[in-house]
C-alpha positions as CSV (number, residue, x, y, z in Angstrom):
1,X,89.5,5.7,85.8
2,X,89.5,3.6,88.5
3,X,90.4,4.1,92.2
4,X,92.7,1.3,93.8
5,X,89.2,0.2,95.5
6,X,88.0,-0.4,92.4
7,X,88.2,-4.2,90.0
8,X,91.5,-5.2,89.4
9,X,92.4,-6.1,85.5
10,X,91.4,-9.5,86.0
11,X,88.1,-8.9,87.7
12,X,87.0,-6.6,84.7
13,X,88.2,-9.5,82.6
14,X,86.0,-12.1,83.9
15,X,83.2,-9.4,84.1
16,X,83.3,-8.7,80.2
17,X,83.2,-12.5,79.2
18,X,80.3,-13.1,81.2
19,X,76.6,-12.0,80.3
20,X,75.1,-8.7,81.3
21,X,73.6,-10.0,84.3
22,X,76.3,-11.9,85.7
23,X,79.1,-9.3,84.9
24,X,76.9,-7.1,87.1
25,X,76.5,-9.4,89.9
26,X,80.3,-9.6,90.0
27,X,81.1,-6.1,89.8
28,X,78.7,-4.8,92.2
29,X,80.9,-4.9,95.3
30,X,83.3,-2.6,93.5
31,X,80.7,-0.7,91.1
32,X,80.9,2.8,93.3
33,X,84.8,2.9,92.6
34,X,84.5,2.8,88.6
35,X,83.8,5.3,86.1
36,X,80.6,3.3,85.2
37,X,78.6,5.3,88.3
38,X,76.9,8.2,87.4
39,X,78.9,11.2,88.8
40,X,77.2,13.2,91.6
41,X,77.2,16.3,89.6
42,X,75.1,14.6,86.7
43,X,72.6,13.5,89.5
44,X,72.8,16.7,91.6
45,X,71.6,18.6,87.7
46,X,68.9,16.2,87.0
47,X,67.4,17.0,90.6
48,X,67.7,20.3,90.3
49,X,66.3,20.6,86.4
50,X,63.0,18.3,87.8
51,X,62.3,20.1,91.1
52,X,60.0,23.1,89.5
53,X,58.3,20.5,88.3
54,X,57.6,18.7,91.3
55,X,57.1,17.7,93.6
56,X,56.1,14.0,92.3
57,X,54.2,11.5,94.2
58,X,56.0,8.1,93.8
59,X,59.3,7.6,91.8
60,X,61.2,4.9,90.2
61,X,64.5,4.3,89.2
62,X,64.6,2.4,86.2
63,X,67.7,0.0,86.2
64,X,69.0,1.4,89.2
65,X,72.4,-0.4,89.8
66,X,73.8,0.2,93.5
67,X,71.2,2.8,93.5
68,X,73.0,6.6,93.3
69,X,69.5,7.7,91.3
70,X,67.4,7.1,94.3
71,X,68.6,10.1,95.9
72,X,67.3,12.2,92.9
73,X,63.8,10.7,93.5
74,X,64.1,11.5,97.3
75,X,64.6,15.1,96.5
76,X,61.8,15.2,94.1
77,X,59.0,12.2,95.1
78,X,56.9,13.0,98.3
79,X,55.0,9.1,98.8
80,X,57.6,6.6,97.8
81,X,60.5,5.4,95.8
82,X,61.4,2.2,94.0
83,X,64.7,1.0,92.5
84,X,64.1,-1.9,90.0
85,X,67.6,-3.6,88.5
86,X,67.7,-7.1,86.9
87,X,71.1,-7.7,89.0
88,X,70.9,-9.2,92.5
89,X,74.7,-8.2,93.4
90,X,73.7,-4.9,92.2
91,X,70.9,-4.8,94.5
92,X,72.3,-6.2,97.3
93,X,74.9,-3.5,97.3
94,X,72.2,-0.7,96.4
95,X,70.4,-2.2,99.9
96,X,73.3,-1.7,101.5
97,X,73.4,2.5,100.8
98,X,72.3,4.9,103.4
99,X,68.9,5.8,102.5
100,X,68.6,9.6,102.3
101,X,65.6,11.1,104.8
102,X,62.0,11.5,102.8
103,X,59.8,9.0,101.3
104,X,59.9,5.1,101.9
105,X,62.8,3.2,99.3
106,X,61.9,-0.3,98.4
107,X,64.1,-2.5,96.1
108,X,62.6,-4.7,93.4
109,X,64.9,-7.4,90.7
110,X,63.3,-7.4,87.7
111,X,64.0,-7.1,83.7
112,X,63.1,-3.3,82.7
113,X,61.9,-4.9,79.5
114,X,59.3,-6.5,81.4
115,X,58.3,-4.4,84.6
116,X,56.0,-6.4,87.3
117,X,54.0,-2.9,88.1
118,X,51.0,-1.4,86.9
119,X,50.3,2.2,86.2
120,X,51.8,3.3,89.7
121,X,54.2,6.0,89.4
122,X,54.5,9.8,88.4
123,X,57.8,10.1,87.7
124,X,60.7,7.3,86.5
125,X,64.4,8.2,85.9
126,X,67.2,6.4,84.5
127,X,71.2,6.9,84.6
128,X,73.6,5.6,82.1
129,X,71.7,2.0,81.3
130,X,70.9,2.7,77.9
131,X,74.0,1.4,76.4
132,X,72.4,-1.7,77.4
133,X,70.0,-2.3,75.3
134,X,69.8,-3.1,71.2
135,X,68.2,-0.3,69.2
136,X,65.5,-3.0,68.4
137,X,64.7,-2.9,71.9
138,X,63.9,0.6,72.6
139,X,59.8,0.3,71.3
140,X,59.5,-2.3,73.9
141,X,61.2,-0.5,76.8
142,X,59.3,2.6,76.3
143,X,56.2,1.0,76.3
144,X,56.7,-0.9,79.5
145,X,57.9,3.1,81.2
146,X,54.8,4.3,79.3
147,X,52.9,1.2,81.2
148,X,54.0,2.1,84.7
149,X,53.3,5.8,84.8
150,X,50.0,7.1,85.8
151,X,48.8,9.6,82.6
152,X,50.5,12.8,83.1
153,X,53.8,11.2,84.7
154,X,57.3,11.7,83.5
155,X,60.5,10.0,82.0
156,X,63.7,11.8,82.5
157,X,66.6,11.1,81.9
158,X,70.4,13.0,81.0
159,X,72.1,12.6,77.4
160,X,75.5,13.4,76.7
161,X,75.8,15.5,73.5
162,X,77.8,13.0,71.0
163,X,81.6,13.6,70.1
164,X,82.9,15.0,67.5
165,X,83.3,12.9,64.5
166,X,87.1,12.6,64.4
167,X,87.9,13.5,68.1
168,X,89.7,11.5,70.5
169,X,86.5,10.8,72.3
170,X,84.5,9.8,69.3
171,X,87.2,7.1,67.8
172,X,87.2,5.9,71.8
173,X,84.1,5.3,71.4
174,X,83.9,3.8,68.1
175,X,87.0,1.2,69.2
176,X,85.1,0.4,72.3
177,X,81.8,-0.7,70.5
178,X,83.7,-2.3,67.7
179,X,85.6,-4.4,70.4
180,X,82.3,-5.3,71.8
181,X,80.9,-6.1,68.8
182,X,84.0,-8.2,67.6
183,X,83.7,-10.2,71.8
184,X,80.0,-10.4,71.0
185,X,80.7,-12.6,67.6
186,X,83.2,-14.6,69.1
187,X,81.9,-15.3,72.4
188,X,78.9,-16.6,74.4
189,X,76.8,-15.4,76.2
190,X,76.8,-11.9,74.8
191,X,77.5,-8.5,76.7
192,X,75.2,-5.9,75.4
193,X,77.3,-2.9,76.1
194,X,77.4,-0.1,73.1
195,X,77.7,3.4,73.1
196,X,77.0,4.7,70.0
197,X,73.5,3.2,69.5
198,X,71.2,5.4,71.4
199,X,70.8,8.5,68.8
200,X,68.5,11.1,70.5
201,X,66.6,11.5,67.3
202,X,65.7,7.8,67.3
203,X,64.9,8.1,71.0
204,X,62.6,10.8,70.3
205,X,60.5,9.1,67.6
206,X,60.6,5.5,69.3
207,X,59.1,7.9,72.6
208,X,56.4,9.6,70.6
209,X,55.0,6.6,68.9
210,X,55.0,4.8,73.0
211,X,52.8,7.7,73.9
212,X,55.0,10.3,75.2
213,X,55.4,13.8,74.0
214,X,59.2,14.9,74.6
215,X,60.8,18.0,75.8
216,X,64.6,18.6,76.2
217,X,66.0,20.7,78.8
218,X,69.7,21.7,78.8
219,X,71.5,21.4,82.2
220,X,73.8,24.6,82.5
221,X,76.0,23.0,84.6
222,X,77.8,21.5,81.9
223,X,78.3,24.3,79.8
224,X,78.2,24.7,75.7
225,X,80.0,23.1,72.9
226,X,82.1,25.5,70.8
227,X,78.9,25.5,68.6
228,X,76.7,26.6,70.8
229,X,74.6,23.6,71.6
230,X,74.6,21.8,75.5
231,X,76.8,19.6,76.5
232,X,74.1,17.4,78.6
233,X,70.6,17.7,78.4
234,X,67.8,16.3,80.1
235,X,65.2,14.3,78.4
236,X,62.0,14.6,79.9
237,X,58.7,12.3,78.2
238,X,55.3,13.1,79.5
239,X,53.2,10.5,79.2
240,X,50.0,11.5,77.3
241,X,46.7,10.4,78.3
């Protein structure tokens, strides 16, 4: 799962026993060499799916980490691109990235649950961050996204289909979440990272309550499951006036 340039087992253990913020500060220098970084094929698929709806004006990468998702925004936005994250270490790594040609890019340190922006963006994207939010935090998170979008603006993110109950993937994710719950029951500060708390039905309901109209788009690059359903979808939530 990890390349030779990635973190050692000891480094991962130290991260896991830290807070989310401190853990990512520690992981940042090697984050690009871990499986936690969103794969390029996912980023490319989302950019391709968003292109017909663009071009957009200003874009925001929510929980941007080391900034991989900024490349998606640079492909579909004309005015400017902003990455926001609460880990100083991840933002330091992001600032060292080679920024693609296109709109100006800036980086802001802030908590996604208290964004320091007004309605200044036409597109918000996020990749792989929602496991760090508990279900009870989704209403506030989506309200924050709604508040920084201009009327008619879009909030887009990919969602993979859950593994079939009883499959190897199902038990792997269930075991990971169980281990994290035990860790958080026994150790402080907590490290919030769960794979089975972001359920598409719940997400759709909370987006509607926050003032979004939501559509689902299959990402054909990832194919379909045996039952015919897409393996990966892109959620596109448009802010209502």
